[in-house]
N, C-alpha and C positions, 0 to 999 in steps of 0.2 A: 686352494681349499676354501670352500665357501662355508659360512656359518649361517645358521638359521636362528633368528631371534626367538627367544622363548615366548610362548603365549601363555598368559595367565589362565589357569584352568577355571572351570565353573566352580564357584565357592558355595558354601551353604547360604551365605548372605544373598548371593545371586539367585539361588534356588528359591529362597523365601520371597524375594522380590517378584520372581516369576509366578509363584503360587498366589501371592496377594493380588497381583495385577490381573491374573486370569479370573480369580474369584470375584474381584470388583467388577470386571466387565460382565461376568455372568449374572451377578446380583442386579446390576443395572438393567439387564435384559429380563430379569425375573426368572432366571434358570438356575437350578441347583446342579452342581457339578462335582466331579472329582478331578484333581490335578496331580500329575506325577512329573517329577523332574529327575532325570538321570544324568550322571556325568559321562564323560567320553568313553569310559570302560563299561557302561551299562549298569552302573551301581546306583541304587536309589539315594538321592540327595534330599528330596522332600516329597511329601505326599499329604494331601488333605482331601477328605470327602465331606461335603456339606451334610449336615444332619439329615436332611430330607432327600438327598440324592439317592437314586436307585442304586442298590448294592452292586450291580454289575458294572456301574460306571467306574468303580475303582479298578477293576480288571481291564476294562476297555481303555482307560486313560493310560495305564501302564503299558499295555500292548501297543498302543499308538505311539507312545514315546519310544519304545524299543524299536519299532518298525522304522520310525523316522531316523533314529540313530544309526541303525544297521545299514540302511540304504541311503543315508545322507540326503534325504529328500522329504518334503512335506507329504504326509500320507494322502492329502487331497490330490496330489499330482500323480499318485500311483494307482488309483482306483481302476481306471480303464485297463491298465496293464495286466491285471489278474482276472479279468473277465474271461469266460470260456474261450473266446477267440483272441485273447491277448497274448503277448509274447512271454509273459511270466505267469500264466494261468496255474501252474503247478507249485509256484513258490509258497503260497500260504501253508501247504502241507509238507514241504520239503525239509523243514528244520525241526529240531526237537522243541525249540521254544516257539510257540505260535506267533506269527506276525498278524497284524490286523490292518487291513487296507480300507479304513474308513477315515474320512477327514477328521482332523483334530490333533494330529501329531506333527511337530515341526522340529527340525534340527536346530541347535543353537550354535552359532559361529562367533568367533572373536578373531579379529585380524585375519579373516579368511580361513581360519582353521576350525574344524569341528571340535566343540568342547562339551557337547551334551545334547539333550533333547527335552522337550516338554510335550506332554500329552494331556488332553482334556477330554473327558467323557461325561455324558449326562444330558446334553442338549442334542438338537438335530446336528448332523455332521457339519453343516456350514456354520452353525453357531459355535460349535466346539473349535473349529478352525479360526473363526474370528476372535474367540477368547484367547487362544494361544498366540495369535498374531498380536493382539493388544499387549500381552505379557512381554513379548519380545521387544515391542516398541518401547515399553517402559524401561526394560533392562538397558536398551541402547542409549537412553538419556544420560 
């Protein structure tokens, strides 16, 4: 019989670290964003929308996080898969909860296990991805 070591789940303190780090990276770049952090079950742990961020950024950050969580992959890596000639072209409309295949969502892992996801919306897709990446780097310290 083998036992698997328990992995500490994503905590609200972790989620706040992710939000703060993503917002700091965005502020440094002069970009206003929304940041969403979900736990492994897809439940909201933290959310913050900058005062001047476009309203839709709240929805896009949440959908990016959800997509990264459900597919356990950065949304930046999935964009080509849902193009009309891609193998998953029907996936965006196949589920009740819409997925969003725009860069800015990244799964969060601890000890090799999926524990949540972060989504950033409001900047250009490559900026949002960079802000989410910066947040994960801070959490890893």
